[in-house]
N, C-alpha and C positions, 0 to 999 in steps of 0.2 A: 576187171576191177582189182582183184588181188593176184595179179600176174606173178609177183615175186614169191608167192607162197607155193607155186607149183614145184614139185620135186625136181624137175629138170632145170628150172631156173635157179633154184636154191643150190643144187649140187654143181651146176655150171659155174655159179659165182664162187663157190668154195674152191673149185678146181683152178679157176683163173687167179684167185688170190694166192693159192699155193704156188702156182707157176710164177707169179709176180715176185713173191718172196724169194723163191729159188734163184731167179734171174738177178734180183737185187743182191743177194748174198754172193753169188758167183762174181758179179761185177766188183763188189767190195774186196773180195779176196784177190781178184786180178789186179786191182789198183794197189792193194797192199803189197803184192809181189813186185810191182813195177817201181815202187818207191824205194829209195836207198835205206829206209829205216822201217821199223815195225810201227804201224799206225796206232794200234791199240796200246802198246807199251808207251809210246810217245804221248798219247792223249791222257791215258789213265794214270800212269805212274809219274810221268814228268810234268803233268798238268799244262801241256802246251795248248793254250786257248786258241791261238791263231790257227793251228793245224786242225783243231776241233771244229772251228767255224768253216774252214775249207772243206773238210770231210762232210760236214753237215750240208753244205751247199751241193756237194757232189751227190750226196744221198738224195736230196730233193730233186736234183736234175735227173738222176737215173730213175727215181720213182715216177716222175712225170712222163718220161719216155716209155717206161713199162706200162703205165696206165693207158697212155695213148695207143700203144700197140695192142693191148688187150681189148680196149674199147672199140677199136677199129676206126 
């Protein structure tokens, strides 16, 4: 009934969430290194809205892939 309250399920969920965040961060850093400019500087300082939309779409795509891999 309250399966998610069991310590093993709770800590397993936290572990998978941390793994997902780490994989997402590594993928963002890798894409930042592959592009000819600094993504964060271009989005925040220069207010490049088009690049922000592309990076947001990339973030959603990577997040869906990580979630599917974790979920099985």
